[in-house]
N, C-alpha and C positions, 0 to 999 in steps of 0.2 A: 119945434124949429131945430133943424140939424145943427150940431156943434160946429161942423166944418162944411164949407162950400165945396162940392165935388170938383170944381175947376181949380181950386187952390191946392198946391202941394204942401204936405206937412213938413215942417222944418226938419224932422228926423230923416227924411229922404236923403238929405245931404250926407248922412253918415254911412249909407250903404256903400259897399266896395265897388259896386258896378251899377249901371243904370238899368232900371226896369225896362222891359220891352213887352211886346205883345206875346213873347214866348214864355212869359213867366208862369203861365198856367200848365206848361208841359212838365213832365217828371224830370227831375234833375239827376245827373250821374253823381256818384260819390266823389268827393274832392280828392284828387291824387296829386301830390306835388311832383313837379317835373324838374329834371336837371338838364343842363345844357350838355350836349354830346361832346365826349372828350376827343381830343385829337389823337392820331396814331402815335405820336411821340410820347404822350402821357401813358398810353397802354403799354408800350415797350418798357418804359421806366418802371411801371408796376410789376411786370413780369420779371425783370431783372432783380428788383428788390425782393420779390417772393422767393426766387431761386437762391439768392444770397442768404436769405434767412434760413431756408431748408439746409443749405450747405453748412452753415454755422452750427445748427442743431445737430446734424449728423456727426460733425467733427467732435463736438462736445460729448456726444453719446459714446463715440468710439474711444475717446480719451478716458472717459469714466470706466468703460468696460476693461480697458487695459490696466488701469490702476487697480481695479478690484481683483483682476486675475493675478496680478503680481503680489498683492497682499494676501491672497487666499492661501491657506496651507495646502501643501501637495496632497493629492488623494492617497489614501493608505495603500501601500504595496501589498500584494499577496504574500503570505508567509513563505519562506524558502521550503523547498522539498525536504521533508524530514526523513532521514535515513533509517529511523527505527519504526517507520510505518509504511505499509504497502496496502492501500485501501483499508479494509477492516482488519488486516493483519497487524500485529504489534509485537515488538520486542520489549518485554517488560524490564529487562535489565537496563537497556540504554534509555528507556523512559525514566527509570529511577535515577540513573546517573545524571541525566539532563536536568531533572528537578532538584537533585540534591547538590549538584555542582554547577550552578548557573554560569560561573566564570569560564568553564570549559566548553569547548565547541562540540558537544555531543549531538546537537540538533542540526549540524551541517548537512547539506544535501548529498555530500560525497558518501559513497558506500564505505563501510569499514573494511580495511584491507587485512586479511588474515590468511594463514596457510589453508585452513579448512574450518567450516562451520559444521558442527556435529549436532544433528537434531535427534534427540532421544524421544521417540514417539510414545505417547502415553495417553491415558484417558482418565475420566473422573474417578473411576473405581480403583485406580492403581496408586492411591496415596501411600500405602505401605511400601510398595516397591520404590517409589520416589524417595521416601524417607531412608530406605536401606541404601540406595545409591548415594544419597548425600552423606551418609555415615561411612561410606567406603571410598569409591573412586571418583564420584561426581563432586565438584567443588560445592561446599555447603553454603556459601554466601557470595555476594557480589564481589567482594575483595578477592576471594579465592578464584572465581572465574576469571577476573581480570589478570590475576597473578599467573594462572596457568596459561592464559592466552599469551602473555608476554614471554613465558618460558618455553612454550612449545609451538606457538602459532595457531593452536586450536582453541576455538571458543565453543562453549557447550550451552545448549538450551533444551528444556523439556518442550516438546512440540505437541500442541493439543488444538483440536477444533473447539468451537464454542457450543456447549450443550444447549438444546432448546429449553430444557427444564430450568426454570429460574433458580431453584435452590441449588442445583448442581453447579450452575454457572457462578453463583455467589460463593460456593465452597472453593471452586478453583481460583476465583479472583482473590479470595482471602489468602490462599496459599501463595499465589503470585505476589501479592502485596507484602507477604512476610519474607519470601526468599528471593524474589525478583529474578527468577531464572526460567521464565516461560516465554515461548514464542507462540502466540496465538495466531492461528492461520485462518484464512478466509474460507472456512468450511464448517459445516455442522459436525458435531462429534459423532453423530450417527451416519454420516456420509460413508460411502463405500471406501475402503482403504486406497484404491488407486486414485480416487478423486482427492483424498486428503494428501496423498503423496505429491500429486501435481500442485496442489495449493502450497505445500511446503517448499517445493523447488522454486515456484514463482516468488514467494515471499523472501526466501533466503537469498535468491539471486539479486533481487532489487535492494536488499538491505546490506549485503556483504559482497565485497570484491574478493572472493576466495579462489584459491587454486583448485580446491576440491569441496564438494558438498556431500556430506556423509549422513546416511540414514542408519540409525541404531534402534533396536528394541529396548524396552525397559526391563528385560529379564536376563540381561547378560552382565558378566563381570568384565570390565574393559581396562586395558592399560593405555592411558592417553599418551604416555611417552613413546611406546612402541608404535602406536598408530601414527604419531607425528613422524617418526623415523621412516616408516613405510611410505607415507605420502610425500616426504621431502626428497625422495630418490629422484635422480635424473631419469627422464623417460624420453625416448626419441619420438614417441607418438603422443601428441597432445590430447587427443580424444580417447580418454581411458575410462574403463569400467572395471573397478577392482572389487573383488569379493570371492566368496567360496562358490565356485561354479558347480552347477548340478543340472540334472535332467531326470525325467521320470515319466511314468505313464499318465495319460490324461484320463481322469475319472469322468465317465459319461453317465453314471447311474445317480439320479437325484437322491437316492436313499443312502448313499455312501458319503463318508467324510471326504472333503476336498473335491466335491462335485464342481465341475466347470460347466456353466450354462452355455458357453460358446464352444463346446468341445468339437463341434463339426468343423470349425475353422482351424483347429489345431491338429487333427488327426489322432493317432494313437499315443504319441509321445511328445512331451514338451521339448522345445528347443533349449539350448544351454542358457542358463540365466543364474544370477547370483542369489544365494540364500538371503531372505529378507531380514535376518537378524542383524547384519552389518554389511554395508557396501558403500562404495564411494564413486562418485561421478566427477570427472574433471570439468573445469569451468566452461570450456567450449561446448561440451555436451549439455550441461544444464542451461546454458544460454539458448541453445536451440529449443529445448523443452519449454523454457519460460516464455519464449517469444512466439511459440506456436499457439494457434487457436485451440481452445480446449476441445471443441467438438470435432477437430480433425485428428485427435489422438484416440486410437483404439483402446478401450477399457475392458479388461478381462475381470474375472471375479476376484483375483488375488493380486496384491500389489507387486510382489516380486516377479510374477509372470508378466504383468503389464509393463513394468519397467524394462524387463528383458526383451519384450516385443518392441518397445521403442528403440532399444539399442540395435536391433536388427535392421532398422531403417537408416542407421547412421554408420559412418565409417569409423567404428570404435575398436579399440584393442581390448579384448576380454583378458583381464589379468587375474588368473586363479591364484588365490593365496589361502591355503588351508589354516594358517595361523589365525584367521579371522573367524573361525568357527570351531575351535577346539572344544572338546567335551570335558577336558581336565586341564589344569594349569601345567604348563611346560616352560622351559627357559626361553621359548620364543613365542608363546601364545599371546595374541593381541586381544582376543575376546574369547571368553569361555561361557558356554551355555549348553543347556540340555533340554531340547524341545520335549523329550519324553517326560520331563519333570513338571511341565507347565500345568498339567491337570491333576497331578498326583502328589505334589509337595508344595511347601511354602517357599515361593521364589525369594521373598525378602530374607528369610532365614538362610536360604542357600547362598545368597550373595554375601551375607555377613560371614558365613563359614569359609567361603573362598577367600575373603579378604584377610581372615585370620591365619591363612596359610602363608608361610614365608615365601614359598615358591610362586604364589600368585601375586603378592603385594610388594615383596621386598627384594626380589631377584633383580639383577642388573637389567638395564634397558636392552642391551645387546649381550648375547652369550659370549664367553671368553674367546672362543675360536674366531668369532667375527671381529672382536676388538683387536686380536693379534694380527689379522689380515690387514687391517687398516694401519 
């Protein structure tokens, strides 16, 4: 006997949320709650609220960024241009003065103003010559260089390229660290002389505001006081090339000494040019050389000929002064040297002998007749 009569409803039917129907056997869709459609006014209020929220967030972000930027330390400024460096070139004296006297403004970007910067060109194997010069006419220490600069307006440096050989470079650096009188130029020591000379002019011009830039060899005996008197003279022509002017035959035989590989451009005889032992170029001339592109300048085999060729392209005054290339000391000699001695005698000893001569080292700056005229 069935427990319930089919015609009678079970009392649990009253708990169902909806009435059963004949469609109860059909599959049902998942239940999804529904919301009443919002009015246009409600939608507008939501958009306004959303926009206001975004604006508040953006304002807060901007205020935070401004606050952080104000409290952030300023970015480091690039160091000022250092007047004792020009690319890889370096003036060891002013580097030393800057490190030993931090209170003084040796590292300022302004070029040092002098009457002339005298570059005594040398190389690794000439240590004995440099020692002889320091024992005679070249100031032996930084104090002496500074003192001579104050007295004459001339500042002196030994000029050298940087040897590729590590040991040679270490030797030169030790000497530079001891005496602080080197100007290292942006050139290899083995570079051709004209290339080294161009590197010297570029470095010297960017480091020094000089009226003259002087090139000297390390095998001469020099009187700095007389050189200063010569360069300090009034000249109507500002573009000046001062030295012992010479000319001579061009050697076109590769088996002979002084062979010039570009002889076909020169003809049979060289043009007038200064001897390479000592000459001076005025500021305007060196400015033109220093600002020229290196590849635009003709390079011959020899430095004195090359510089003389550059002078032909400029409106310069060739000033011939034989006192800059004397072979013996005189009352007016500025530089004394003997090129015939370079391969047959000891240059260092020769310089010391000249210094021991009263006529070389202790005679007046100007001869008596010149002093009387003044």
